Residue frames as a rotation matrix with the C-alpha (Angstrom) as fourth column:
UNK 1
0.827 -0.527 0.194 2.17
0.551 0.829 -0.096 -26.56
-0.110 0.186 0.976 14.41
UNK 2
0.452 -0.768 -0.454 5.82
-0.059 -0.534 0.844 -25.59
-0.890 -0.355 -0.287 14.71
UNK 3
0.919 -0.262 -0.296 7.98
-0.340 -0.142 -0.930 -24.54
0.202 0.955 -0.219 11.74
UNK 4
0.593 -0.779 0.205 11.44
0.431 0.522 0.736 -26.04
-0.681 -0.348 0.645 11.17
UNK 5
0.773 -0.410 -0.484 14.57
-0.607 -0.703 -0.372 -24.54
-0.188 0.581 -0.792 9.57
UNK 6
0.832 -0.549 -0.078 17.32
0.428 0.724 -0.541 -26.24
0.354 0.417 0.837 7.64
UNK 7
0.677 -0.640 -0.363 20.63
0.231 -0.283 0.931 -25.85
-0.698 -0.714 -0.043 9.48
UNK 8
-0.218 -0.820 0.529 22.52
0.791 0.169 0.588 -25.84
-0.572 0.547 0.611 6.15
UNK 9
-0.675 -0.076 0.734 20.65
0.670 -0.478 0.567 -23.49
0.308 0.875 0.374 3.79
UNK 10
-0.941 0.280 -0.189 17.99
-0.119 -0.800 -0.588 -21.77
-0.316 -0.531 0.786 5.90
UNK 11
-0.574 0.792 -0.208 14.92
-0.128 0.163 0.978 -23.28
0.809 0.588 0.008 4.17
UNK 12
-0.752 0.424 0.505 11.91
-0.587 -0.083 -0.805 -23.06
-0.299 -0.902 0.311 6.48
UNK 13
-0.748 0.596 -0.292 9.42
0.329 0.716 0.616 -25.93
0.576 0.365 -0.732 6.46
UNK 14
-0.724 0.632 0.277 6.03
-0.678 -0.575 -0.458 -24.42
-0.130 -0.519 0.845 7.36
UNK 15
-0.859 0.389 0.332 3.48
0.338 0.919 -0.202 -27.15
-0.384 -0.062 -0.921 8.07
UNK 16
0.054 0.908 -0.415 0.65
0.012 -0.416 -0.909 -24.79
-0.998 0.044 -0.034 7.09
UNK 17
0.204 -0.078 -0.976 2.15
-0.908 -0.388 -0.159 -24.65
-0.367 0.918 -0.150 3.57
UNK 18
0.739 -0.039 0.673 3.63
0.085 0.996 -0.037 -28.15
-0.668 0.084 0.739 3.30
UNK 19
-0.416 -0.844 -0.337 5.95
-0.459 -0.125 0.880 -29.07
-0.785 0.521 -0.336 0.42
UNK 20
0.536 0.836 0.121 3.56
-0.298 0.321 -0.899 -29.69
-0.790 0.446 0.421 -2.45
UNK 21
0.332 -0.502 -0.799 6.38
-0.933 -0.052 -0.355 -29.93
0.137 0.863 -0.486 -5.00
UNK 22
-0.712 -0.658 -0.244 7.42
-0.574 0.747 -0.336 -33.12
0.404 -0.099 -0.910 -3.17
UNK 23
-0.272 0.724 -0.634 3.95
0.079 0.674 0.735 -34.49
0.959 0.149 -0.240 -2.42
UNK 24
-0.726 0.033 -0.686 3.60
0.687 0.066 -0.724 -33.09
0.022 -0.997 -0.071 1.12
UNK 25
0.048 0.884 0.466 0.16
0.664 -0.377 0.646 -31.57
0.746 0.279 -0.605 1.61
UNK 26
-0.436 -0.064 0.898 -0.50
-0.443 -0.853 -0.276 -28.42
0.783 -0.518 0.344 3.66
UNK 27
0.509 0.634 0.583 -1.25
-0.794 0.082 0.603 -29.31
0.334 -0.769 0.545 7.26
UNK 28
0.711 -0.349 -0.611 1.44
0.315 0.934 -0.167 -32.01
0.629 -0.074 0.774 7.48
UNK 29
0.888 -0.411 0.207 3.50
-0.388 -0.428 0.816 -31.63
-0.247 -0.805 -0.539 10.66
UNK 30
0.082 -0.956 -0.281 7.29
-0.955 0.004 -0.295 -32.10
0.283 0.293 -0.913 10.52
UNK 31
-0.439 -0.253 0.862 6.91
-0.664 0.737 -0.122 -35.26
-0.605 -0.627 -0.491 12.59
UNK 32
0.474 0.742 0.474 4.55
-0.118 0.587 -0.801 -36.69
-0.873 0.323 0.365 9.94
UNK 33
0.425 -0.369 -0.827 7.05
-0.903 -0.231 -0.361 -36.20
-0.058 0.900 -0.431 7.10
UNK 34
0.953 -0.128 -0.275 8.43
0.062 0.969 -0.238 -39.46
0.297 0.210 0.931 5.67
UNK 35
0.655 -0.752 -0.069 11.83
0.215 0.098 0.972 -40.49
-0.724 -0.651 0.226 7.06
UNK 36
-0.136 -0.738 0.661 13.35
0.905 0.179 0.386 -40.15
-0.403 0.651 0.643 3.60
UNK 37
0.852 0.435 0.292 12.10
0.511 -0.814 -0.278 -36.54
0.117 0.386 -0.915 3.13
UNK 38
-0.246 -0.956 -0.160 14.97
0.954 -0.268 0.137 -34.12
-0.174 -0.119 0.978 2.42
UNK 39
-0.077 0.117 -0.990 15.27
0.123 -0.984 -0.126 -30.34
-0.989 -0.132 0.061 2.31
UNK 40
0.657 0.419 0.627 13.91
0.627 0.158 -0.763 -29.32
-0.419 0.894 -0.158 -1.12
UNK 41
0.919 -0.342 -0.195 16.63
-0.392 -0.842 -0.370 -26.68
-0.038 0.416 -0.909 -1.54
UNK 42
0.092 -0.996 -0.008 19.86
-0.992 -0.090 -0.093 -28.42
0.092 0.016 -0.996 -0.50
UNK 43
0.308 0.150 -0.940 18.92
-0.456 0.890 -0.007 -32.09
0.835 0.430 0.342 -0.06
UNK 44
-0.798 -0.571 0.195 19.99
-0.441 0.331 -0.834 -32.71
0.412 -0.751 -0.516 3.56
UNK 45
-0.393 0.616 -0.683 18.00
0.475 0.772 0.423 -35.11
0.787 -0.158 -0.596 5.71
UNK 46
0.573 0.791 0.214 15.62
0.160 -0.365 0.917 -34.40
0.804 -0.491 -0.336 8.58
UNK 47
0.478 -0.447 -0.756 18.47
0.878 0.252 0.406 -34.78
0.009 -0.858 0.514 11.10
UNK 48
-0.666 -0.746 -0.023 19.87
0.744 -0.666 0.061 -31.40
-0.060 0.023 0.998 9.93
UNK 49
-0.329 0.664 0.671 16.57
0.089 -0.686 0.722 -29.55
0.940 0.298 0.166 10.27
UNK 50
-0.838 -0.127 -0.530 15.78
0.536 -0.011 -0.844 -27.89
0.102 -0.992 0.078 13.62
UNK 51
0.241 0.949 -0.204 12.68
0.970 -0.236 0.050 -26.37
-0.001 -0.210 -0.978 15.23
UNK 52
-0.204 -0.187 0.961 12.32
0.278 -0.952 -0.126 -22.60
0.939 0.241 0.247 14.80
UNK 53
-0.506 -0.048 -0.861 12.72
0.862 0.001 -0.506 -21.03
0.025 -0.999 0.041 18.24
């Protein structure tokens, strides 16, 4: 699964780790995140988070 990086603050969402502080279990792909999920560091939406090249 591909990692994604926040265009604003640089937070990297790693699907192998998930975002357990916000109820996202390890193994959850970026595409499976709820539409209302936001960057846990700066609060921007999924539209400002890009695939890591």
